[in-house]
C-alpha positions, 0 to 999 in steps of 0.5 A: 392775499387777504385772510378773512377774520370773523369777530364776535362783536362789531366793536372788535370788527371796527377796532383800529380805525384811526382819526382822519381815516377815509371811510367808505360806507355802503348802502343805497339809502338804508338798503345795505347800510351797515348800521351796526358797524356804524354804531360801533364806530361811534362807540369806538371814537374815531373822529375827523373822518372823511365819509364816502357814501351814496347819500349823507344819512337818513333820519337819525340812525346809521350814517346820520348818527355818526354825523350828529356826533360831529365825527365827520369832517367831510362827506363825499356823496351823490345825494346830500339832501333829501327829505330825511337828511336833516342832520347833514343839512343842519351841519352844512348850513352852519358850516360844520361839515365839508361836502364834495358832490359826485354824480352817482355813476362817477362815484361808483366808477371812481371807487371801482378805478381805485380797486382796479388800480386805474390812475384816472379816467375821462367821463362826460358826466358833469361837463359844463356844470360846477362839478367840472370846475378846475378839472382837466377836460379832453375831447374824445370822439367829438364829446367833451370829457372831464378827468376823474381820479380814483377814490380809495378808502382806508376802511370800507364798512359795508352790509351784505346778506350772507358770507361763507367761512372763507369770507365770500359775500352775497348781497340782497337787491339794492344793498349790492349797489355800492358794497362790491366796489367799496370792498375792492377800494379800501385797505381794510374791508369790514362787513356785517352780514345776516348769516354765516354759512359753511364754505361750499354752501354758496353757489359760486355763481352767486358770489358777488364779492370774493373773500380776497377783498374781505378782511373782517366779518361780524354777523348781526341780527337782522 
């Protein structure tokens, strides 16, 4: 059972992340992006990372800043190219980073499968495209499916809105899209929150990520 620890600084929270780690990074664009934790990871110095996220960074901050420091070997994401993904775009065009594109729903389900202890699942998304090349296929109810495997992280860095003193989490709006599944799929889940409240303050029905999935928390200024 996880015992959540609370840290005074983001540097303390990300201590111990090793070179070569697989890091799940929350966010839906910048919504829920744990920018303070990523900045601390940049200062911490871990390199040769595999990053799993919805997209490949926005502008020059957050995940894009980590990419710009050449700390990431591979990105697994759904949306690698958008109007403000110029850092990733430059690295990829120059052959300085690897990319695995995964459809958005499949990406979320692969992490959910890791958290649930599922060894794999069949999904129709991507059938007949380059994304299905080399994958096992099976017909289910007259429809072709491809076999997908879980994605587990060594570390998850996620942003939530509020935590209580046990480590239960609440999110805001689209920040919830990937944070909850990432929290279940990592060996160590590290969370930045806006506010920490006393245990018993949160409505249990509003808790999205229970404390059992949360290892470290740091409060940051919004």
